[in-house]
Structures are given as C-alpha cells and as structure tokens.
N, C-alpha and C positions, 0 to 999 in steps of 0.2 A: 160152680158154674151151672147154668141151666141146661136142660135136655137139648141136644143138638137140633132136633127136628123143629123146635120152636124158635130157634135163634136165627135172626136175619144177619146180624153183624157180630162178629167176635174178634176182639183184640186180645192176644195172649202175650203178655210181657213185651209189648212193642216199644222199641227205642228208635229214635231218629237223631243221627249225629251229622252235623254239617261241618265241613272243614273249610274255614275261611282264612286262607293264607296259613300263617303259623298258629292261628287260633282254632281250637275245637269247641264247637257249640253243641251241647246235647239238648235239643229242643223238646224231645219227649223222652222221659226217663222211666221206662218199664210200665207202661199203661196196660192194664187188663180190664176188659169191659165187654159185657154182653148186652145186646139190644134185641129184644124178642120181636118176632114178627107181629106187626100191628101196634107196637109200642110207640109212644110219643115222648121223646126225650129232648131236653135242652142241655147244651154244653156251654158253660160260661166261665169267666175268669177275667182277671185284669190283663191289660196289654202286656205282651211278652210272656204269657203263661203257657204258651204252646197250642192255643186254640187253632191258629191258622195252619200250623204244621199238622195237627190232628185232622183238621178238615181236609187237607190235601191227601193225607193217607187214606181216610175214609172214602174220599171221592175217587180213589185210584189215580190221582194226579201225581202222586209220589209214592215211593216204596219205603217201607221201614228199613232201617239199617240192620235190625235184628228183631226176632220175635215173629209171631204168626198173625196174619189177618185173614180170617175166614169170612167170605161174603157168600151167604147162602150155602155154606158148607164147602166152598171152593177156596183153597189157600191161594190168595192172589199176591202174596208178598213177594214171591220170586218169579212171577210171570215175565215173559219177554214183553217189550214195548207194545208190539202189535196186539198180543193177547190181552194185555192190560187195557189198551184202548178199546178193544171190542167189549170187554166186560163192563167198562165204564159206560159205554154207549147203551148197553142193553140193561144194566142193572141199577144204575144210579140216576136219579132225577135231580138236576141242579136248579136251585133258585138263588139268584144273586141279589145283592143290595141294589145294584144298578140296572137290574132287569135283563140286560144283554140281549135286547130284541134287535131284529134287523129292520132298520127304518124304512127300507124300500118295500118291505113285504106287509101284506095285510095281516089282521089278527089271525085269520084261519091259516094263512100261509106260514106265519111264525110258529104256530102250534104244530104244523106238519113237518117242520124241519127235521126233527129226530127220525120221523118215519121215512123221510126221503133217504136219509143216510143208512137206514136199515133195509132199504129196497122194498118197502111195502107197496102193494098195488095202489094206484092213484085214487081210484074211486073209494076204496075202503078207507084210505087215509083221510080223504075229504070228509067222509061221513063221521069217522071217529073224532076228527079235529072239531067238527061242528058240535058233536056231543059234549066234548070236553069244554068248549067255549060256553055252552049252556050251563054245564055243571058249575063253572066259576062265575056265572051271572053275566056273560057277555054274548049271549045268543043273538042279540040284536045289533052287535057291533062287528060282525064277521069281516066286513070289507073295509073297516077303518084302518088307517095306518097308526103306528105307535104315537106319532106326534099329535094325533087328533084325540088322544086319550089322556086322562089324568094319570098321575103317578100310581095311584091305587089300582086303576084299571090295567095299566101296563104290568104291574106285578101280578095281577090275575092272569094275564096272558102268559107270563113266565111260569106261573104255577100250572096252568093247563098244559103248556109245552113240556114241563117236567114229568107230567103224567102220561105223555103220549106213548111211550114204549112200555107202559105198565111195569115200571122198575121195581126192584126189590125194596128200595127205600128212597125217600126224598131227603135231600141234604140242602138245608136252607141256611145261607150265610148272611146274617144281619138283614133279614128280609124286610124289616120295617124301618131300616136305618135312614132311607131317603124319603120317608112318608110323614105327613102330618099325623097328629095323634088319632084323628077320626079314621083316616084311611088305614093306619097301622092296626087299630083295633079291629077293623073289618077283615084285614088279612089274617090276623090271629084267630078270628072267629071262623074263617074259612079253613084254617089248619085244624081247628077243633072238629069241624064237620068232616074233613078228610080222615081224621083219626077215627071218628065214629064209623066211617065206612071201612075201617080195617087197614088203612094205609100206615106204613111204618114211616115215622117222621123224626128226623134229627135236626134240631134247630140250634145253630151256633150264634151266640150273642154275648155282648158285654153288659146288656141291660137287664138288671134284676127283675123289673116289672114284666118284661117280655119273657124271660126265662120261667117265671112262675106260672105262665099260662100252660106249660107242659106239666103233666102229672109227676114227672121225675126230672130232677136236675143233677147233672154231674158237674162238679166244680173243679177246675184245674188251678194249680199253683206251681210255678217252677217246673213245669213239664210233667207233673204227677197229678193223680187224682187226689184232691184234698177231701172231697166228700161226694157221696152218691146217695141221694135220698129222695123220698117221695115229698111232693109239695102238698101241704095241708089244704091249699085252695086249688089244687090241680083240677082241671075240668074233665 
C-alpha cells in the first residue's frame, strides 16, 4: 500500500454483510483499496457486483461490517452516527445521477446549502458559491431555478455544490446517467478539469466508456476487486 500521507481513501479488508431475514448477503468481500490525494478513479462492474454498497461505505452512508476505512487518515469505520454524519458533511462531496437540487432555490442558493449546514458566514458563503458557479460555467445563471436549466447545467450546479466544503474527495454516482451524450461528455470534461486542479475524484459507473475517462479503473465482481489498472487512454 502507498505512503499514508498521500492517501485520501484507504479500504483495508472491508466486508459488508446484510442480514435479510434468514438469508445472509455478503455484498463486499474483503476489499482493499488505496486512492491517493489528487487521483481520479472510476469504479465499475455489472449490476449486483457491490458497487452501490461500496459507494455507501465510501460516502460514510454505511459502515463496514469488518475491516478499516481510513478517510484522510481517520478510521471512520466504527464512528458513532453523529460523528460519521459530521465527517460525511465535511469530507465527502456527493454528485448524484438525479442531481438532487432543491427546486425552490436558485443556483447560488443550491451551491450554498452545504455551507449553511457547516455554519459558514453568509457573505463568505455567497462569494464562494458565486466563484464555484463560475468555475463550472454558470456564472451568468446564479439566480435561475433548477427547472430553468438543462440537465447538464443542473449537474454542473450539483458539482459546484459538491465542492462547496472543499471536501477530501468527490464521489460521483452515475453522474452522466440522466444526460444525453453531448451533456455527458461535457460533464466528463469538467471532471478532467477538476482532476487537473488536484481534486480527488471517485466515479462510480456501469458504463465502460464513462469509466475509461478516468486514468484508473477498479472493476468489481461478486463483491471483490476483479482488476485494478491504468487506462491506456486515461486523460
């Protein structure tokens, strides 16, 4: 495994077991994985391979049954709910397939939501949110509502919002799944730009073409890492 100081995310023999009545389902079977700070990694595999469970563990939405999960050097696997929630809010930036924007709020207000929950000063929040909107190409749309934007623009708002707390890493779940091919390509180009700025990105997808945009792809099968390799055409 890599030197600790350069590792943003470390999974060490992580297992996740669900008890469903009399049936025991082992969704993740001993995954060990390092993602370095500033790295752009895609995680892919067929339906039922453990992607969603791994995403929930990485996003601090669920705990491993056993094994260690180090996020920025902190073992979060056994934290209490409140502490896990605080770490999730401060260290993970989520980007969802369905954008998850608040329809009643403007672009800039949606970007500000995580800052509000962290208790950031209002004026600083507004300035930072406007800066992020500009970064994702929406500087001229600050007062628009989500329903006034295209799908690609809504996803850009979601990306800006995910950056608001300057998280340790961005976790994108099928971020192009609801977009047409042109908008999807634009979002993937934006991810490449963010990666170029040193952001740590984890992209979860079932789409081979999308996965190959990342320089490294981790493939899952039956709850285990099937392969972990560089992409020859990684950007």
